[in-house]
C-alpha positions, 0 to 999 in steps of 0.5 A: 729500479731495474737491476743487473748482475756485475761480474769482475774477474782478474785472470793471472799467472799462478799467484803465491798461495799465501796471497790469495785469500787476503787479496780476494777479501781486499778486492771484495771490500774495495768493490763493496765500499765503492758501490756504497760510496756511489749510492749504488744498491746491490743485494750480495757479493759472491767471492771466487778465487783460485791460483789463477783468478780473483773474481766476484759476482755482485747480485742485483746491482741497481742500474742507476745511481740513487739521487742524492743531496749534497751539503756545501759549506761556504763563507762564514756568516760575517763574510757572507753578509755585509754590514747592512745585512745584504748578501756579499759578493762572496756569498753570491759567488759561492752560490753561483759556483754551486748552481744555486742562488743566495735564496738557498743559503742557510747557516750552520754553526761549526766550532762556534762559528756560523757558516753559509751552507747550501744543499745541492740536488744531484741526479744519479748517473747510470751505473754502467757509466760509472763502472769503468772506475773498477779499473782503479780498484783493480790496479789499487790492490796491494800485495805483500810482493809485486813484480813487473813484466815486459816493459810495463810500469805496472807492478802487480802480484803476477802478470795479468792474462785476461780480464772479465768485466760484465754488467749484465750482458754488457762488457765494461770497457777498460784496459789494464797492462795491455789487456782489454776487458771482455766476457771470456774466461779460461778453464783449468790449465790442463783439463779445460778446453781453453777459453769460455765465452760468457753471455751472462755473469751468472753463468760464471761459476757453472761454466768454470766447473764444466771446465774443471775449475771449482771457483768458490774457494769454500766449496773447494775446501769442503771438497778437499775435507770430504775427500780426506775424510773418505780416505780416513774412513776407507783406511781406518786412519786419522788425518790431523788437518792443520787449518793453515795447511788446508788453506794453503793447499786449497789455494794451490789447486783449481780442481782438487783430488786427494790421493795417498802414498806411503814411505818406508817404515825405517824412516819412522825412526826419525823424530815424528816432528821432522817427518811431519815438518818435511811433509807439511812444510816442504811438500804440502802433504797431510801426515797420517796417524793411527787411531792410537795417535802414532805416525804411520808411514803414509801421507795424503796429498791433493792433486790439481786435477782429476783421478786419471792416472792417479796411481802414477801421481802417487808414485811420483809423490812418494819418490819426492818424499823419499828423497826428502826423508833420506836427507833428514835421516842423514842429518839426524845421524850426523847431528848425533855425533856432535858434542854440545861443547863443540856446537857451543864453540861453533856459535862463537863464530855465528854472528847474530847481528853485526852490531850486537855480536855473536850468538855465543855472546848473546847467550852469555848475556841471556844467562846473566839475565836469567840469573838476576831475574831468578835471584829477584824472584827467589826461585828454588836452587834446582830451578836456578840450576836448570835455567842457567844450563838451559840458557847456556846451551839454548842455541846449540842446535842452531849449528846442527844440520837438521835445523839448518835444513828445517829452521822451524825445528829449532828448539824442538831438535835442541830438546831431543839432542839435549836428552840424547847427550845426557842433559836433564829433562828439565833443561831439555824442555826449557831449550824447546820452550824458550822459543815459546810462544812461537806465534799468536796461537802458541802456548807460553812456556810451561816450566819455570826454567823455560819461562825464565829463559824465554823472557830473558832471551826475548827481552835481550833481543828487544833491548839490544835492537832498541839500543841500536835505534832499531825500533818497529815502525808502521808495518816494519818489524823485520826482527819480530820485536812486537811478537816477542814483546807480546810473548813476554807480556803473555808469559808474565801475565800467566806466571804472575811473577812478582817483578815489575816490567820496569825492573826487568827492562832495567836489568836487561838494559844494564847488561846490554849497556855493559856489553857496549852495544848501545848507540843511544843514551840509556834514558832514551832507550828505557823511555822507548822500551816502556812506551813500546811495552805499554802499547803491547799491554794496551792491545792485549787489554783491548782484546779482553774488551776493556774500555779504552779510558780504563786502559789509559787510566791503568797505563797512566803510571808505571806498568809494574807487575803486569798480572796486577795491572790486568787485574786492576783494569778488569776490576775497574771494568766490573766496577764501572757499571756500579751505581756510584762509580761516577761519584767515586771517580770524581772524588778521587780525581779531585785529589789527583788534579789538585795534587798535580799542583805540587811537584815534590811531596813533603811530609804531612804535619798533622799539627798544621791541620786547621779543621777536623776534616783534614784529620779524618782524611789523614786517618783514612789515608794512614789506614789505607796505606797500611792495608796497601802494604799488606797486599790485596787484590785489585777489586779490594783495593778499589773498594778501599779507595771508594770507601774514602769518598765521604771523607774526601768530599767532606774535606773539599767542602770544608777546606780550601787547599790553596790557603793564603797561609804558606805553611798550611797550603804546603801541608795540605798539598803534601796531604793531597800528594800522599793520597794521590800516590795511593790512588795512582797505585790503582790507576790515573783515575782522572783519565776515566770518562764519567758522564 
């Protein structure tokens, strides 16, 4: 079959840098899926993206769709055939509608019912004829934010300026938002010579490079990295490259040229975090360090252009940064005049949420929760003291001018200001750490005080919003409650605190309820919170590669101590490859299944045992209960349960639990319920799939 290359380019006004990579991947995925779903073969897809374009080149696309065979389902057999065995009108009508005859019918069983089926041969169409459907793919792309322009109905990331759609040398004809497809693209906005007419899709990348556009995002990123390394080598510097910043800078330029500038050394008196934040977040500059790790009064930026007049560009960037750093120096100096008590007074007037109250009120609630949790965990007095103070003043830097200007420095400035104002290092560190983990790649709090305040603050936030009925749904999570819950779970796993999640939620819910915040019943809020946390734990276990049914099993009861739950899941995962795993789970499941027939467990009366197997199982149950109270790791507990398998099997072989004698039946059900409770300490094993 003959083949051609397919080129598709969407030319746009400059897009936000953070949208570009995902949009490019989305376009590629949709085109690939479309080709596959239409049985159109191709060799590979090359992706291109810049701030002004999303494009792809599909190599060696079949010129013709593959022929295919399609199966059509018709009426049920009892309808397709009349009583005498001849074909019914329904069967005849069905085959006629498919362009076939009743001779083509065959029957297939679906969910226990036989249905008439036929197979249709579908001759493939010319690919060019189908490619006009790419229009729907382009208009179907989704973006975090859209806009409208002119009087058009289309909402899109930015106005479409040109469209290139070529199949070999032919233009695929369609139009979007008044823009007709063609074979004309555009070079660099300032360095290029305007429009570029293509005669073949494969000219695309080379033609754009000739007009100062590096269309391949990876090649552009490699070029930036190489230029950064060259500047490093020439000056003896170290440039710590933040991958997120590199990605953003890469999506801001079409023809990258790295250059460097400097700023006055006096600005180095400002905390390095402020300088780096100002350079990275506001100017997209790369900070520069010495080989010994000290921040230097230099920066590197990447220009969207060539080397012409590069010194003038550097001076311009220096001027912009100097103004930023001068502001930061002023804020830093002013903030040092503000006592912590004065900052706390200001927080009484800062509303956290109109239905939750001020930040001062929230901080006081967090402080109480910290105290309760510390008491349950029996922390040392110094930890209690540090965490109490940290909880009290954890938000004081929010009213500083520096954090107002650089919100991403909250906590970081709190630590620095707290030290300057005489707070202990433990308290200062906890102020910073209570925001951790700040994102998916961040660490959990290192200190006990930091972890206590972090968990309490996040939990108070989640519980307060749930009490108002503000619960994340779908992609909607404006208060980042999922991220905060995941942070709590991660911290509890790492710290291995001996407190159940249910206990923590209960303590926080009581405080929120006492504050009069809740608009729902405590029972509703508690139920939703536990389910919410179970989902977070489930995702975490999935990331660890735990089997889905084992996850369901360990989450079948209470969450309990989260680190213990993780151990149980991993112990079951390891044991699931054991030779006798299936038989062990079946034996334990029989106990759970029959125990479910009794809602309330009563006492076991050994006097009512009627055979030796009841007694043997009872003795094993007592032994297991005693060992469980002593505490042990999940793998050992699993093994103890497995060791009872012979007694369980003998019991069921010689004992009818549902005896005709009421007192005997009740006693046996009590025995099953008691043993089931011990099994549930490991997992709801009857949710485990064994074949």
